[in-house]
N, CA, C and O of each residue as an XYZ file, in Angstrom:
392
protein
N      -8.578    -10.500     34.185
C      -9.216     -9.386     34.831
C     -10.159     -8.724     33.831
O      -9.816     -8.531     32.665
N     -11.346     -8.382     34.307
C     -12.332     -7.762     33.450
C     -12.566     -6.296     33.828
O     -13.041     -5.510     33.009
N     -12.233     -5.935     35.067
C     -12.488     -4.582     35.551
C     -11.374     -4.180     36.507
O     -10.862     -4.998     37.271
N     -11.008     -2.893     36.449
C      -9.990     -2.364     37.359
C     -10.280     -0.886     37.600
O     -10.609     -0.147     36.672
N     -10.154     -0.467     38.853
C     -10.292      0.950     39.190
C      -9.310      1.282     40.301
O      -8.877      0.400     41.042
N      -8.966      2.544     40.411
C      -8.020      2.956     41.443
C      -8.741      3.769     42.515
O      -9.859      4.240     42.308
N      -8.087      3.923     43.655
C      -8.623      4.738     44.741
C      -7.479      5.521     45.357
O      -6.309      5.181     45.183
N      -7.835      6.581     46.084
C      -6.820      7.378     46.771
C      -7.029      7.268     48.276
O      -8.139      7.019     48.746
N      -5.950      7.459     49.017
C      -5.971      7.377     50.474
C      -5.258      8.577     51.061
O      -4.309      9.102     50.480
N      -5.736      9.008     52.237
C      -4.987      9.979     53.024
C      -5.212      9.615     54.485
O      -6.251      9.059     54.841
N      -4.249      9.925     55.315
C      -4.357      9.591     56.727
C      -3.035      9.091     57.259
O      -2.033      9.032     56.547
N      -3.060      8.735     58.522
C      -1.856      8.295     59.211
C      -1.630      6.809     58.983
O      -2.523      5.986     59.188
N      -0.412      6.483     58.554
C      -0.050      5.068     58.379
C       0.130      4.413     59.740
O       0.425      5.117     60.706
N      -0.029      3.131     59.859
C      -0.427      2.210     58.794
C      -1.940      2.252     58.542
O      -2.740      2.421     59.462
N      -2.298      2.094     57.278
C      -3.704      2.035     56.867
C      -3.959      0.650     56.296
O      -3.263      0.206     55.382
N      -4.947     -0.019     56.832
C      -5.345     -1.343     56.336
C      -6.553     -1.176     55.425
O      -7.523     -0.508     55.782
N      -6.489     -1.785     54.254
C      -7.579     -1.677     53.286
C      -8.175     -3.069     53.075
O      -7.454     -4.025     52.792
N      -9.492     -3.171     53.216
C     -10.197     -4.442     52.990
C     -11.323     -4.208     51.996
O     -11.708     -3.072     51.721
N     -11.838     -5.302     51.468
C     -12.878     -5.229     50.440
C     -13.927     -6.299     50.705
O     -13.599     -7.425     51.081
N     -15.188     -5.940     50.507
C     -16.290     -6.903     50.530
C     -17.132     -6.650     49.304
O     -17.367     -5.503     48.924
N     -17.589     -7.731     48.681
C     -18.440     -7.623     47.504
C     -19.661     -8.506     47.705
O     -19.571     -9.606     48.249
N     -20.807     -7.999     47.252
C     -22.057     -8.739     47.394
C     -22.842     -8.675     46.094
O     -22.755     -7.701     45.346
N     -23.618     -9.736     45.834
C     -24.471     -9.736     44.644
C     -25.753     -8.960     44.945
O     -25.899     -8.389     46.025
N     -26.673     -8.943     43.992
C     -27.896     -8.153     44.138
C     -28.804     -8.649     45.267
O     -29.697     -7.923     45.705
N     -28.582     -9.872     45.739
C     -29.370    -10.414     46.850
C     -28.685    -10.212     48.195
O     -29.219    -10.600     49.234
N     -27.496     -9.601     48.175
C     -26.765     -9.339     49.403
C     -25.801    -10.429     49.821
O     -25.141    -10.305     50.853
N     -25.705    -11.501     49.037
C     -24.784    -12.600     49.355
C     -23.360    -12.209     48.973
O     -23.124    -11.666     47.893
N     -22.408    -12.493     49.874
C     -21.005    -12.189     49.573
C     -20.523    -13.041     48.402
O     -20.891    -14.208     48.270
N     -19.695    -12.437     47.558
C     -19.161    -13.129     46.383
C     -17.650    -12.998     46.335
O     -17.077    -12.039     46.853
N     -17.017    -13.970     45.710
C     -15.586    -13.930     45.430
C     -15.397    -13.342     44.039
O     -16.360    -13.151     43.297
N     -14.162    -13.061     43.699
C     -13.865    -12.582     42.351
C     -13.385    -11.147     42.324
O     -13.021    -10.636     41.265
N     -13.380    -10.485     43.481
C     -12.869     -9.126     43.578
C     -11.618     -9.139     44.437
O     -11.483     -9.975     45.330
N     -10.701     -8.214     44.170
C      -9.476     -8.136     44.965
C      -9.077     -6.675     45.127
O      -9.364     -5.833     44.276
N      -8.407     -6.399     46.244
C      -7.855     -5.071     46.480
C      -6.341     -5.220     46.614
O      -5.852     -6.119     47.298
N      -5.608     -4.324     45.951
C      -4.156     -4.301     46.050
C      -3.784     -2.976     46.713
O      -3.772     -1.928     46.067
N      -3.483     -3.037     48.001
C      -3.190     -1.818     48.765
C      -1.930     -1.117     48.256
O      -1.858      0.111     48.299
N      -0.954     -1.856     47.784
C       0.293     -1.257     47.304
C       0.059     -0.395     46.061
O       0.599      0.707     45.962
N      -0.739     -0.890     45.116
C      -1.005     -0.127     43.890
C      -2.287      0.696     43.977
O      -2.604      1.474     43.077
N      -3.031      0.507     45.094
C      -4.303      1.202     45.310
C      -5.284      0.948     44.176
O      -5.854      1.869     43.590
N      -5.458     -0.347     43.889
C      -6.376     -0.755     42.823
C      -7.334     -1.828     43.313
O      -6.993     -2.676     44.138
N      -8.557     -1.759     42.767
C      -9.565     -2.796     42.978
C      -9.777     -3.465     41.634
O      -9.964     -2.789     40.623
N      -9.749     -4.794     41.618
C      -9.929     -5.533     40.373
C     -11.061     -6.547     40.518
O     -11.405     -6.972     41.621
N     -11.627     -6.920     39.377
C     -12.666     -7.947     39.330
C     -12.249     -8.993     38.314
O     -11.697     -8.666     37.263
N     -12.510    -10.233     38.626
C     -12.134    -11.356     37.783
C     -12.998    -11.440     36.526
O     -14.163    -11.042     36.531
N     -12.418    -11.957     35.468
C     -13.173    -12.195     34.237
C     -14.137    -13.362     34.390
O     -14.958    -13.605     33.505
N     -14.049    -14.088     35.504
C     -14.919    -15.241     35.735
C     -16.216    -14.871     36.453
O     -17.024    -15.750     36.753
N     -16.427    -13.584     36.732
C     -17.677    -13.166     37.357
C     -18.839    -13.426     36.413
O     -18.737    -13.187     35.210
N     -19.922    -13.907     36.951
C     -21.111    -14.117     36.137
C     -21.858    -12.812     35.928
O     -21.591    -11.818     36.605
N     -22.787    -12.819     34.996
C     -23.603    -11.638     34.750
C     -24.375    -11.298     36.021
O     -24.875    -12.186     36.712
N     -24.464    -10.014     36.318
C     -25.196     -9.576     37.502
C     -24.719     -8.223     37.972
O     -23.836     -7.616     37.367
N     -25.309     -7.754     39.057
C     -24.947     -6.478     39.651
C     -24.299     -6.739     41.002
O     -24.832     -7.485     41.823
N     -23.158     -6.124     41.223
C     -22.376     -6.343     42.436
C     -22.137     -5.005     43.129
O     -21.851     -3.999     42.480
N     -22.258     -5.008     44.453
C     -21.917     -3.846     45.259
C     -20.590     -4.137     45.948
O     -20.452     -5.129     46.663
N     -19.625     -3.264     45.725
C     -18.281     -3.446     46.267
C     -18.029     -2.339     47.287
O     -18.205     -1.157     46.993
N     -17.615     -2.736     48.487
C     -17.308     -1.768     49.543
C     -15.854     -1.924     49.955
O     -15.409     -3.010     50.330
N     -15.120     -0.817     49.879
C     -13.718     -0.780     50.282
C     -13.658     -0.020     51.611
O     -14.208      1.073     51.746
N     -12.979     -0.626     52.585
C     -12.857     -0.015     53.910
C     -11.386      0.241     54.214
O     -10.549     -0.651     54.079
N     -11.081      1.469     54.624
C      -9.729      1.839     55.049
C      -9.777      2.083     56.554
O     -10.630      2.823     57.043
N      -8.848      1.451     57.289
C      -8.836      1.546     58.750
C      -7.434      1.924     59.230
O      -6.435      1.379     58.761
N      -7.380      2.870     60.178
C      -6.126      3.187     60.854
C      -6.424      3.498     62.315
O      -7.539      3.253     62.775
N      -5.458      4.031     63.052
C      -5.634      4.280     64.481
C      -6.705      5.334     64.766
O      -7.228      5.395     65.879
N      -7.032      6.152     63.788
C      -8.037      7.205     63.976
C      -9.458      6.712     63.708
O     -10.419      7.396     64.059
N      -9.606      5.539     63.091
C     -10.940      5.025     62.782
C     -10.985      4.375     61.425
O      -9.990      3.833     60.944
N     -12.167      4.432     60.800
C     -12.307      3.819     59.479
C     -13.171      4.680     58.576
O     -13.955      5.513     59.029
N     -12.998      4.449     57.281
C     -13.778      5.131     56.260
C     -14.129      4.110     55.189
O     -13.313      3.259     54.834
N     -15.364      4.204     54.675
C     -15.826      3.259     53.649
C     -16.264      4.004     52.404
O     -16.752      5.132     52.466
N     -16.078      3.348     51.278
C     -16.578      3.843     49.997
C     -17.103      2.644     49.225
O     -16.503      1.570     49.252
N     -18.225      2.830     48.535
C     -18.842      1.730     47.778
C     -19.086      2.144     46.338
O     -19.237      3.327     46.030
N     -19.121      1.153     45.465
C     -19.536      1.366     44.088
C     -20.270      0.128     43.606
O     -20.155     -0.945     44.197
N     -21.019      0.285     42.534
C     -21.777     -0.822     41.937
C     -21.168     -1.152     40.583
O     -20.876     -0.265     39.781
N     -20.985     -2.434     40.348
C     -20.484     -2.921     39.061
C     -21.527     -3.844     38.456
O     -21.964     -4.798     39.100
N     -21.927     -3.567     37.223
C     -22.873     -4.426     36.519
C     -22.134     -5.160     35.414
O     -21.495     -4.545     34.560
N     -22.229     -6.495     35.443
C     -21.603     -7.343     34.431
C     -22.718     -7.836     33.514
O     -23.661     -8.488     33.962
N     -22.601     -7.522     32.239
C     -23.606     -7.933     31.246
C     -23.317     -9.352     30.776
O     -22.170     -9.799     30.811
N     -24.364    -10.068     30.334
C     -24.135    -11.420     29.792
C     -23.236    -11.357     28.560
O     -23.288    -10.407     27.778
N     -22.421    -12.377     28.410
C     -21.529    -12.456     27.261
C     -22.353    -12.804     26.024
O     -23.181    -13.714     26.053
N     -22.118    -12.077     24.949
C     -22.814    -12.355     23.689
C     -22.065    -13.453     22.954
O     -20.852    -13.374     22.761
N     -22.801    -14.474     22.550
C     -22.202    -15.582     21.817
C     -22.846    -15.644     20.442
O     -24.065    -15.755     20.316
N     -22.019    -15.571     19.427
C     -22.507    -15.654     18.051
C     -22.085    -16.997     17.488
O     -20.905    -17.347     17.488
N     -23.068    -17.741     17.008
C     -22.752    -19.036     16.407
C     -22.994    -18.956     14.905
O     -23.916    -18.288     14.436
N     -22.156    -19.642     14.181
C     -22.308    -19.666     12.731
C     -23.427    -20.628     12.359
O     -23.595    -21.661     13.006
N     -24.190    -20.300     11.326
C     -25.252    -21.218     10.911
C     -24.662    -22.497     10.317
O     -23.581    -22.484      9.729
N     -25.366    -23.556     10.476
C     -24.962    -24.833      9.902
C     -25.652    -24.952      8.558
O     -26.868    -25.136      8.501
N     -24.887    -24.848      7.467
C     -25.526    -24.819      6.142
C     -26.127    -26.160      5.742
O     -26.871    -26.230      4.764
N     -25.823    -27.213      6.470
C     -26.455    -28.490      6.144
C     -27.923    -28.497      6.555
O     -28.685    -29.370      6.139
N     -28.315    -27.522      7.372
C     -29.707    -27.429      7.788
C     -30.579    -26.698      6.784
O     -31.802    -26.670      6.925
N     -29.952    -26.102      5.760
C     -30.696    -25.337      4.774
C     -30.863    -26.194      3.519
O     -29.875    -26.560      2.881
N     -32.099    -26.512      3.165
C     -32.286    -27.320      1.951
C     -31.948    -26.504      0.703
O     -32.397    -25.369      0.545
N     -31.165    -27.094     -0.162
C     -30.797    -26.441     -1.415
C     -31.426    -27.205     -2.569
O     -31.392    -28.435     -2.615
N     -31.997    -26.453     -3.499
C     -32.591    -27.064     -4.692
C     -31.849    -26.498     -5.891
O     -31.817    -25.287     -6.112
N     -31.259    -27.396     -6.652
C     -30.543    -26.978     -7.858
C     -31.320    -27.502     -9.046
O     -31.538    -28.707     -9.176
N     -31.738    -26.590     -9.916
C     -32.489    -26.975    -11.106
C     -31.522    -27.227    -12.231
O     -30.491    -26.564    -12.345
N     -31.854    -28.173    -13.045
C     -31.029    -28.507    -14.203
C     -31.327    -27.505    -15.314
O     -32.481    -27.323    -15.702
N     -30.313    -26.876    -15.809
C     -30.494    -25.922    -16.909
C     -30.063    -26.588    -18.211
O     -29.027    -27.250    -18.273
N     -30.859    -26.405    -19.228
C     -30.510    -26.951    -20.550
C     -30.112    -25.811    -21.449
O     -30.701    -24.731    -21.416
N     -29.112    -26.065    -22.246
C     -28.661    -25.041    -23.196
C     -29.555    -25.042    -24.400
O     -29.913    -26.093    -24.932
N     -29.911    -23.853    -24.824
C     -30.709    -23.737    -26.036
C     -29.844    -23.022    -27.057
O     -29.314    -21.942    -26.799
N     -29.710    -23.649    -28.234
C     -28.855    -23.063    -29.273
C     -29.706    -22.560    -30.397
O     -29.184    -22.029    -31.377
């Protein structure tokens, strides 16, 4: 899990909670989950870099209510070590002078 947030609910039980997530182009994406028991929304660590709009909908006998938020996932920074065999080394011969 890379992201987690909580939400609050009020109203008459039973309340059904659903979630939809879309990328910046409006296409639905996987990788988000809602846990109604703990009242948490989570996002997978496998999400690619991008901006996602997440909408949580709560529904009961009185109707429904929606709330949305935007999550931006930045690209992962990868640091590679230099390969020292690519660096030419020149060692000069030193002579001792007495």
